[in-house]
C-alpha positions in Angstrom: 23.0 -165.8 3.6 20.2 -164.4 1.9 22.1 -163.2 -0.8 23.6 -166.0 -1.6 20.6 -168.2 -1.4 19.4 -165.7 -4.2 21.7 -165.5 -6.0 21.8 -169.4 -6.9 17.8 -169.4 -7.1 17.8 -166.7 -9.7 21.0 -168.7 -11.6 19.6 -171.7 -11.8 16.0 -170.5 -12.8 18.1 -168.5 -15.8 20.0 -171.8 -16.9 16.8 -173.8 -17.0 14.8 -170.9 -18.7 17.0 -170.1 -21.1 17.7 -174.0 -21.7 13.9 -174.2 -22.2 14.3 -172.0 -25.2 13.7 -174.1 -28.9 16.9 -172.0 -30.3 18.8 -173.5 -27.4 18.6 -177.0 -28.5 20.7 -176.6 -31.1 24.0 -175.4 -29.3 24.3 -178.8 -27.5 24.2 -177.0 -23.8 23.9 -179.4 -20.9 22.6 -178.3 -18.0 22.0 -180.0 -14.4 21.3 -179.2 -11.2 22.7 -181.6 -7.8 21.1 -181.2 -4.5 23.1 -183.2 -1.4 20.7 -183.6 2.2 22.9 -184.8 5.5 22.3 -185.6 8.7 24.6 -186.4 11.2 23.8 -188.0 14.4 25.2 -188.9 17.6 28.9 -188.8 18.8 30.1 -185.0 18.7 27.4 -184.7 15.9 24.7 -181.6 15.4 22.2 -184.1 15.5 20.2 -182.7 12.5 19.7 -182.6 8.6 20.8 -180.2 7.0 21.1 -179.4 3.0 25.2 -179.6 2.5 25.9 -178.6 -1.0 23.7 -177.3 -3.6 25.5 -177.4 -7.5 24.5 -176.3 -10.7 26.9 -177.7 -13.6 26.4 -176.1 -17.6 28.5 -177.9 -19.7 28.8 -178.2 -23.7 30.9 -177.9 -26.9 31.5 -173.9 -27.8 32.1 -174.5 -31.2 34.0 -177.1 -33.6 37.3 -176.9 -32.0 36.8 -176.2 -27.9 34.5 -176.7 -24.9 33.3 -175.2 -22.1 31.8 -175.8 -18.5 31.2 -173.9 -15.3 29.9 -175.7 -11.8 28.6 -173.3 -9.3 28.0 -174.2 -6.3 26.3 -173.5 -2.4 27.7 -175.5 0.5 27.2 -175.2 4.4 29.9 -173.5 6.3 29.2 -173.2 9.9 25.4 -172.6 9.6 26.0 -170.0 6.1 25.4 -171.2 2.7 28.5 -170.0 0.4 28.2 -169.2 -3.2 31.2 -169.7 -5.3 32.4 -170.6 -8.8 33.8 -174.6 -8.3 34.9 -174.7 -11.8 35.3 -173.0 -14.8 37.0 -174.3 -18.0 37.8 -174.3 -21.6 39.7 -177.2 -23.5 39.6 -179.1 -26.3 39.6 -183.1 -27.2 40.5 -182.0 -30.8 43.3 -180.0 -31.1 46.3 -182.2 -30.7 45.8 -186.0 -31.1 45.2 -188.0 -28.5 45.3 -185.5 -26.4 43.0 -183.3 -24.0 43.6 -180.2 -22.0 41.9 -177.6 -20.1 42.3 -174.2 -18.6 40.7 -172.7 -15.9 39.3 -173.7 -12.8 39.0 -177.1 -11.7 39.4 -180.0 -9.0 42.8 -181.5 -9.8 43.3 -184.7 -11.8 44.9 -186.9 -8.7 43.4 -189.6 -6.8 39.5 -190.9 -7.2 37.7 -189.1 -5.0 39.6 -185.5 -5.2 38.2 -185.7 -9.0 34.6 -186.3 -8.2 32.1 -184.5 -6.2 30.9 -185.4 -3.0 27.1 -186.4 -4.3 28.7 -188.4 -6.4 30.8 -190.8 -4.0 30.1 -194.2 -3.2 30.0 -193.3 0.5 28.7 -190.2 2.1 31.5 -188.3 4.5 35.2 -188.6 3.3 38.0 -190.9 5.2 40.5 -189.0 7.1 43.3 -189.7 4.5 41.1 -187.2 2.2 40.7 -184.5 4.9 44.2 -184.3 5.8 45.4 -184.7 2.6 43.2 -183.2 0.2 40.6 -182.0 2.5 36.7 -182.5 3.0 35.5 -181.5 -0.6 38.4 -181.6 -2.7 41.9 -179.6 -3.7 40.5 -177.3 -7.0 43.1 -174.9 -8.1 43.5 -172.0 -10.9 45.9 -173.3 -13.8 46.6 -176.1 -16.7 46.2 -179.7 -16.7 47.0 -182.2 -20.2 46.4 -185.5 -20.4 47.7 -187.8 -23.3 46.9 -191.8 -24.1 49.4 -193.7 -25.5 49.7 -195.3 -28.1 50.3 -199.0 -26.4 48.5 -202.1 -26.9 47.3 -201.1 -23.9 45.4 -198.4 -21.9 48.0 -196.2 -20.8 47.1 -192.4 -20.1 49.4 -189.9 -18.2 47.9 -186.1 -17.1 50.1 -183.5 -16.1 49.0 -180.2 -14.6 50.2 -177.0 -12.5 48.1 -173.9 -10.8 48.5 -171.2 -9.3 49.1 -173.0 -5.7 48.5 -169.6 -3.8 45.8 -171.7 -1.2 45.7 -175.0 -1.1 42.4 -176.8 -0.3 38.9 -175.1 0.6 40.0 -171.5 1.9 38.1 -168.3 1.4 41.2 -166.1 1.8 43.2 -164.5 -1.5 46.1 -166.4 0.2 50.5 -165.4 -1.2 52.4 -166.2 -4.6 54.6 -169.6 -3.4 58.2 -170.4 -3.7 56.9 -173.6 -6.1 53.4 -173.7 -7.4 50.9 -177.1 -7.3 52.1 -179.4 -9.8 50.8 -183.0 -10.2 50.9 -186.0 -12.2 48.7 -189.0 -13.0 49.0 -192.7 -15.1 46.3 -194.6 -15.1 46.1 -198.2 -16.5 43.0 -200.3 -17.3 42.7 -204.0 -17.1 40.1 -206.8 -17.5 39.0 -209.1 -14.9 37.5 -212.2 -14.8 34.0 -212.6 -15.0 33.3 -209.3 -17.3 34.8 -207.1 -14.2 37.4 -204.1 -15.0 39.9 -202.5 -12.9 41.5 -198.6 -13.1 44.9 -198.5 -11.6 46.4 -194.6 -10.8 49.2 -193.5 -9.7 49.5 -190.4 -8.5 52.0 -187.5 -7.2 51.3 -184.0 -6.3 54.1 -181.6 -5.0 53.7 -177.4 -3.8 56.0 -175.3 -1.8 54.2 -172.8 0.1 54.9 -169.2 0.5 56.6 -169.7 3.5 58.7 -172.7 2.5 56.9 -175.3 3.8 57.1 -178.4 1.4 54.6 -181.0 0.5 55.2 -184.1 -1.5 52.7 -186.7 -1.9 52.1 -189.6 -3.5 49.5 -191.8 -4.3 47.9 -195.6 -5.3 44.2 -195.7 -6.4 42.4 -198.7 -7.4 38.5 -198.8 -8.5 37.8 -202.2 -9.5 33.8 -203.0 -11.0 31.4 -205.8 -12.2 28.1 -205.6 -13.7 25.2 -207.7 -14.7 23.3 -206.1 -17.2 21.9 -203.1 -15.4 23.3 -204.4 -11.4 26.5 -203.2 -10.0 27.0 -206.7 -8.3 30.1 -205.6 -6.9 32.7 -202.4 -6.4 36.2 -202.1 -5.0 37.4 -198.7 -4.6 40.4 -197.8 -2.1 43.1 -194.9 -2.1 46.0 -194.9 -0.4 48.7 -192.0 0.2 52.0 -191.6 1.5 52.7 -187.8 2.6 56.5 -186.0 3.3 55.5 -182.4 5.0 58.7 -180.6 5.7 58.8 -177.2 7.2 60.6 -174.4 6.9 61.9 -174.5 10.5 61.4 -177.8 11.7 61.5 -181.5 11.8 60.0 -183.9 8.6 56.3 -185.5 9.2 56.1 -188.6 7.0 52.2 -189.9 7.0 50.7 -192.4 5.5 46.3 -192.9 5.2 44.6 -195.1 3.2 40.9 -196.1 2.8 39.4 -199.3 1.2 35.7 -199.8 0.5 34.0 -202.9 -1.1 30.5 -202.9 -1.9 27.9 -205.4 -2.9 24.7 -205.1 -5.0 21.8 -207.4 -3.8 19.9 -205.7 -6.9 19.9 -202.6 -9.4 19.0 -201.0 -6.2 19.9 -201.9 -3.1 23.6 -202.2 -1.9 25.8 -202.3 1.1 29.6 -201.5 1.5 32.2 -201.7 4.2 34.9 -198.3 4.4 37.8 -199.5 6.3 39.7 -196.2 7.4 43.4 -195.8 8.5 45.7 -192.9 9.3 49.2 -192.8 10.8 52.1 -190.0 11.6 54.8 -192.0 10.8 57.7 -190.7 12.9 55.4 -188.7 15.7 57.3 -188.2 19.1 56.1 -187.0 22.8 57.8 -184.1 24.6 60.6 -186.2 25.7 60.9 -186.6 21.6 60.7 -190.0 21.7 58.7 -191.8 19.2 55.3 -192.6 19.9 53.3 -194.9 17.4 49.6 -194.3 17.0 47.3 -195.9 14.0 43.7 -193.5 13.9 41.0 -196.0 12.2 37.4 -195.9 11.0 34.7 -198.6 9.9 31.7 -197.4 8.3 28.8 -199.7 6.9 26.9 -198.0 4.2 23.5 -198.9 3.0 22.4 -197.5 0.0 19.0 -197.2 -2.1 19.0 -195.9 -5.4 15.9 -195.8 -7.0 17.5 -194.4 -10.2 20.6 -192.9 -11.4 19.3 -189.7 -10.5 18.4 -190.3 -6.8 20.1 -192.0 -4.1 19.2 -192.6 -0.7 22.1 -193.5 2.2 22.8 -194.5 5.5 25.6 -194.8 7.9 26.7 -196.4 10.8 30.5 -195.5 11.8 33.0 -196.4 15.1 36.4 -194.5 14.3 39.0 -194.0 16.9 43.0 -194.2 17.6 44.9 -196.9 18.9 48.3 -195.8 20.7 50.3 -197.7 22.6 48.5 -201.1 22.7 45.2 -198.7 23.9 42.4 -197.4 22.4 41.2 -194.0 22.6 39.2 -191.3 21.5 36.1 -193.9 20.4 33.5 -192.2 18.3 30.2 -194.0 17.4 28.3 -192.1 14.4 25.0 -192.0 12.5 24.6 -190.4 8.8 21.4 -190.1 6.9 21.9 -188.7 3.2 19.7 -187.9 0.6 21.3 -187.2 -3.3 19.7 -185.7 -6.5 20.2 -184.8 -10.0 17.7 -182.7 -12.5 18.8 -182.7 -15.8 21.9 -183.9 -17.6 24.6 -184.5 -15.5 28.6 -185.0 -17.2 29.7 -188.4 -17.1 32.8 -190.1 -15.2 35.6 -192.1 -16.1 35.0 -195.4 -15.0 
């Protein structure tokens, strides 16, 4: 643990010392550090405040053709901080007209949360559909991704990707070669809305077959709508709906659906209140007798945020989650989350 912390601290100091040198000013090198501190209380939580994640990000044009990016992160796993590469890519938006691509390790370009680091989410913890389908931190892998902006009278962007697929989700082992590598696509469009609002809509597909022959197919829809008045994000609506078909090499096919919906109202440039609604259900679950058992996992998470600027956020959430099964409520849990996020330096912009 001490070794991981020392490496991260040393790397950060070297990066900032190099960026401060006069000759670095003309290279376009941008460096940022993100800190994410989270406390979990009530229910089955640890009832303590801990650093959840620290990230160091470097990105810049390599030359007149290529761009490069490196993201290093240390995060808490069972009380120990693991230091690892989250993203390391080389790519370009200047080689092929209307196109951009990258090669390396990165978070797969599907959905909304999976492409955004946790410290940039509008809420603190992941909804169940994310943790079950794309995992708490998101799915990253090594491969290639290509995007094309179609020459249509409206915005239409298609992304295709294929990655090694030896592992899926966050893991520290090497994994095994899959029968069919991880592959995915995303089709995105944008529409203007009333009162100067905008809506981004994404259609997603991800598929893979692991080394044991277990096949996974994911189909998703994500929506992000925003309304602004000057510097105030007056209203945000973010939602994802995912449907998974899991076909094991031996056994019955499992069909699962999950979603979250998060409306947020901004009182001022600094203060906002949102409420996340979660749902998750295995559609064809059966009991020991082979009878269908209907169940629905739910969550309700009001979230209050204070942003002094784009570089700092203080957030508090109080939520409840549980399960509805055969008309009865069970596994009810209340939880309280406190979060502090800060960013030092230049931070890469998000698409919308």
